[in-house]
C-alpha positions in Angstrom: 48.9 -47.9 -29.1 52.1 -45.8 -30.8 49.2 -43.2 -31.9 47.9 -42.7 -28.2 51.3 -42.0 -27.0 52.0 -39.1 -30.3 48.6 -37.9 -29.3 49.5 -37.7 -25.1 52.8 -35.9 -25.9 51.0 -33.2 -28.5 49.2 -32.5 -25.9 51.8 -32.2 -23.5 53.6 -29.7 -25.4 50.8 -27.6 -26.5 50.0 -27.2 -22.6 53.6 -26.2 -21.8 53.8 -23.4 -24.9 50.6 -22.1 -23.3 52.4 -21.9 -19.9 55.3 -20.2 -21.9 53.1 -17.6 -23.2 51.2 -16.9 -19.8 54.8 -16.1 -18.3 56.0 -13.9 -21.1 52.4 -11.8 -20.5 52.7 -11.8 -16.9 56.8 -10.4 -17.3 55.2 -7.7 -20.1 52.6 -6.3 -17.7 55.7 -6.8 -14.5 57.8 -4.4 -16.6 55.0 -1.7 -18.0 55.9 1.8 -15.8 52.9 2.7 -13.0 51.9 5.5 -14.9 50.8 3.8 -17.9 48.9 0.9 -15.6 47.6 4.1 -13.5 46.6 6.4 -16.8 43.0 7.2 -16.2 42.5 5.8 -12.5 42.5 8.6 -9.6 45.9 8.7 -7.8 46.9 10.7 -4.8 49.6 13.3 -4.8 51.6 11.4 -2.0 52.0 8.2 -1.6 52.9 8.4 2.2 53.6 11.7 4.9 55.7 12.0 7.4 54.5 14.9 10.0 55.7 16.7 12.9 52.9 17.3 15.5 51.3 20.6 14.9 52.1 20.8 11.3 50.2 20.6 8.3 49.9 19.1 4.8 47.6 18.5 2.0 46.2 16.0 -0.2 45.5 16.0 -3.1 43.7 13.5 -5.9 44.5 13.3 -9.5 43.2 12.2 -12.2 38.9 12.2 -10.8 37.1 15.6 -10.9 34.2 14.4 -8.7 33.0 14.9 -5.5 35.6 12.2 -2.6 35.2 11.8 0.4 38.5 11.7 3.3 38.8 10.3 6.9 41.6 9.4 9.0 41.6 5.9 10.8 42.8 7.2 13.6 41.4 11.2 14.2 43.8 11.4 17.4 47.5 11.3 15.4 45.9 12.9 12.4 42.6 14.9 11.1 41.6 15.5 7.3 39.3 18.3 6.3 37.0 17.3 3.8 39.5 19.1 1.1 42.2 16.8 2.0 44.5 19.0 4.5 45.8 16.2 7.1 46.7 18.3 10.5 49.7 16.3 12.8 47.9 16.5 16.2 50.0 13.6 18.5 52.6 11.4 17.8 51.5 7.6 16.2 50.0 6.4 13.2 47.0 6.5 11.0 46.0 5.7 7.0 44.0 8.7 5.1 41.6 6.8 3.3 40.2 9.1 0.2 37.4 7.6 -2.0 36.9 8.6 -4.8 33.8 7.1 -7.0 34.4 3.3 -6.7 38.7 3.7 -5.8 39.3 4.1 -2.3 42.8 5.2 -1.9 45.1 5.2 0.9 48.1 7.3 2.0 49.8 6.1 5.9 50.7 9.1 7.5 53.5 8.8 10.6 53.0 11.8 13.5 56.4 12.6 14.7 57.4 15.1 17.7 58.4 18.0 17.8 62.8 18.5 18.8 63.2 19.8 21.8 65.1 23.1 21.3 67.9 23.4 24.0 67.6 25.5 26.4 70.3 28.1 27.1 72.3 27.8 30.2 72.2 31.2 32.8 72.9 31.9 36.2 70.8 31.8 38.5 70.6 33.4 42.4 68.3 31.8 44.3 68.4 34.2 47.4 67.6 37.2 44.1 65.6 35.5 41.4 63.3 33.6 43.7 62.9 35.2 47.3 63.1 38.6 45.7 66.1 39.6 48.8 68.9 41.9 47.6 72.5 41.7 47.8 73.7 42.8 51.2 77.1 42.8 52.9 78.3 40.4 55.0 75.7 37.4 53.7 75.8 34.4 51.2 74.4 33.8 48.2 73.3 30.5 46.0 74.6 31.0 42.0 73.9 28.0 40.1 74.1 27.5 36.1 70.7 26.7 35.2 70.3 24.5 32.2 74.2 22.9 33.0 73.5 20.5 35.5 75.9 17.9 34.0 78.6 20.4 33.2 81.6 21.6 35.2 81.6 25.2 35.7 85.2 27.5 36.0 83.7 30.4 38.9 85.3 33.3 39.0 84.8 36.7 41.0 85.8 39.6 39.2 86.5 41.8 42.5 87.9 39.5 45.9 87.4 43.0 47.9 84.4 42.5 47.8 83.1 39.2 47.5 84.4 35.5 48.2 83.7 32.0 46.4 83.1 29.4 49.1 84.5 25.8 47.5 83.7 23.0 49.8 83.4 24.1 53.3 86.7 26.3 52.4 85.9 29.5 53.8 89.2 31.1 51.6 89.0 34.0 49.8 89.7 33.0 46.1 89.3 34.6 43.1 88.5 31.3 40.8 87.1 28.0 41.6 86.6 24.8 39.5 82.9 22.8 40.2 79.6 21.9 39.3 76.9 23.6 38.6 76.5 25.5 41.7 78.3 28.1 43.7 78.1 30.2 47.2 79.0 33.0 47.2 79.9 35.7 50.2 80.0 39.1 50.2 82.0 41.2 52.9 80.8 42.9 56.0 81.7 47.0 55.0 82.2 46.2 51.5 79.3 47.6 49.4 79.8 47.7 45.6 79.2 46.0 42.5 80.9 42.0 41.4 80.5 40.8 38.5 80.7 36.4 39.0 81.6 34.6 36.0 81.2 30.5 35.3 82.9 29.3 31.6 82.4 25.5 30.1 84.5 25.7 27.0 83.5 27.9 24.8 80.4 29.0 26.6 81.0 32.2 29.6 78.1 33.0 31.8 77.7 36.5 33.8 75.3 37.5 36.7 75.9 41.0 38.3 76.3 41.5 41.8 75.1 44.8 43.3 76.3 44.7 47.0 73.9 47.0 49.4 74.7 47.8 52.7 73.1 45.4 55.4 71.2 46.9 58.0 74.0 45.2 60.3 76.7 46.9 58.6 76.6 50.3 59.9 76.2 49.0 63.3 79.9 47.0 62.6 81.2 50.0 60.9 80.7 52.3 63.7 82.6 49.5 66.1 85.4 49.1 64.0 86.1 52.3 63.5 85.6 53.3 67.3 88.4 50.0 67.7 90.8 51.6 65.6 91.0 55.1 67.1 92.1 53.4 70.5 95.0 52.1 68.8 95.9 53.2 65.1 97.8 56.9 65.9 99.3 58.8 63.1 102.8 58.0 61.5 102.6 54.1 62.1 104.4 51.5 59.9 102.1 49.1 58.4 103.5 46.5 59.8 102.9 48.1 63.7 99.2 48.8 62.6 99.3 44.8 62.0 100.6 44.3 65.4 98.7 46.2 67.0 95.4 45.2 65.9 96.3 41.3 66.7 97.2 42.0 69.9 93.9 43.6 70.8 91.8 41.2 69.3 94.2 38.3 71.1 93.2 40.5 74.7 89.6 41.2 73.9 88.7 37.4 72.3 88.6 33.7 73.9 88.3 31.1 71.8 84.7 29.0 71.6 83.2 26.5 69.4 80.3 28.0 67.8 78.2 28.6 65.0 77.3 32.3 65.5 78.0 34.4 62.1 81.2 35.3 60.4 81.3 38.8 61.9 79.7 38.2 65.6 83.3 37.7 67.2 83.8 41.6 67.7 80.3 42.2 69.6 80.5 38.6 71.4 84.8 38.3 72.0 84.1 34.7 71.1 84.4 32.5 68.3 86.5 30.1 66.0 89.6 30.4 63.7 87.1 31.8 61.5 85.8 34.2 63.7 89.4 35.8 64.7 90.6 35.8 60.8 87.5 36.7 59.5 87.6 39.7 62.6 90.9 40.6 61.6 90.5 41.0 57.9 87.1 43.6 58.7 89.5 45.7 61.0 92.4 45.5 58.3 90.2 47.0 56.0 89.5 50.3 57.7 93.4 50.7 57.6 93.9 50.6 54.4 96.0 47.9 54.5 95.1 45.1 51.9 94.7 42.1 53.9 92.7 38.7 52.9 90.7 36.1 54.4 92.3 32.3 54.0 91.1 29.3 55.1 92.9 25.5 54.3 90.9 22.2 53.3 91.1 19.3 55.3 89.5 17.6 58.8 90.2 19.9 60.4 90.4 23.2 58.6 91.7 26.2 59.6 91.5 30.2 58.5 93.9 32.6 58.9 95.0 35.9 56.9 97.4 37.7 54.6 98.3 41.1 54.9 100.9 43.1 52.4 103.5 45.0 53.2 105.8 47.4 50.8 104.3 45.0 48.0 105.1 41.8 49.7 102.7 38.9 51.2 102.4 37.7 54.9 100.6 35.1 56.8 99.1 36.4 59.6 97.4 33.9 61.8 95.5 35.6 64.4 94.2 32.4 66.3 97.5 30.6 67.1 98.9 34.9 68.3 96.8 34.3 71.8 99.3 32.5 74.2 97.4 32.9 77.4 96.9 29.4 78.1 100.2 28.5 77.6 103.6 28.7 79.9 105.8 31.1 78.3 106.7 34.2 79.7 105.3 36.4 76.7 101.3 36.4 76.2 101.5 36.6 72.4 102.8 33.5 70.0 104.9 35.1 67.2 106.1 32.3 65.6 103.5 32.6 62.7 102.8 35.9 62.8 103.8 37.9 59.7 105.6 34.8 58.2 106.6 33.6 54.7 104.7 30.2 53.1 108.2 28.2 54.3 107.9 29.1 58.3 103.8 29.1 58.3 104.2 25.8 56.1 105.0 24.4 59.5 101.7 24.7 61.2 99.0 24.2 57.9 101.1 21.8 55.6 98.0 21.0 52.8 97.0 24.4 52.8 95.9 26.3 49.7 97.4 29.7 49.3 96.0 32.3 47.2 99.1 35.1 47.8 102.3 33.2 47.4 104.2 34.7 50.3 107.8 34.1 49.1 109.9 37.3 51.8 111.3 35.7 54.9 111.7 39.5 55.7 109.7 39.2 59.5 110.6 35.1 59.7 112.2 35.9 63.1 113.7 33.1 65.2 111.3 33.0 68.2 111.1 29.7 69.2 112.9 30.0 72.8 113.4 33.8 73.1 111.8 36.7 72.8 110.6 38.0 69.4 111.9 41.2 68.1 107.8 41.9 68.2 107.7 42.2 71.5 111.1 44.0 72.2 110.6 46.1 69.1 113.6 45.5 67.5 111.1 44.6 64.6 111.8 48.3 63.5 115.5 47.2 62.7 113.6 44.9 59.7 
């Protein structure tokens, strides 16, 4: 019995030694380099490929000189030629199989889409670049930054004597606006020339040149303006007197009426709102050579008026308020907002956004209840 137990212990010991030997053999094989294990066996030059659509890569079979067969498991993603050239077609995944004798080799291929190049932004004018129209005086044009929709751009026009930027319903003659990708540019009647529109966002600056041509109705308006001015402007008149006689003529000629007519129509029709008054006054003043700009306020309701420059200083002129025929006053004209400073005009437009700062109070006369020096002629003393 003791002999049987001894024999069983010997057999268990032999089995343990056998397992130990096998384990050592497996470990020794595990640490043998792959090149050594694959010596003499066919192998691919690449074990994995990542391509971009439209690109190609050639695979080679090494360690084998016989004929090979190439195939792609998904030709829609990538095709392979008889010489091992892999051509990426569409995004996706496929496997290139190569039969070299009795050996089948595999090369997984991943195809990615091309990275789209970010297109450079540029300024596009709808009326010109799409509709093929020319830029004319007395019209409005839509400009937009293409490929820059989500950015905030700072817009600027090089010369507000020819064109102005229009912002959120504000007709103000502004040289600079901060807004989104689009901007409306208005051209002035009787002002043909070249204006450069600039849009800036950070370090990116875009430019659009507007060559303004006289419109078909421009000549007719200019002729009408010349007739009006020739009837009232005399040689030797001082600048402020010209401002006065034009304001008086416009107040006598025009009547206030709500209308959607174009800005300069008052000169022909005789009716209009504040922006018709202001636009027409600006147009008439341009004929005298006296610097004059069209200004407007934001808010609800908004308002439009003018600013004129006399002896280097700017003054507010509200021709719409100048007409006093509906009020029970001794004189037909209301001078409270004629040729006044920002301090005086702020009483009427506390929310307005001035284009020129009018600090001079040279003509801020006290004429609430007495005759204005403009009416009596005493303005010549100032």
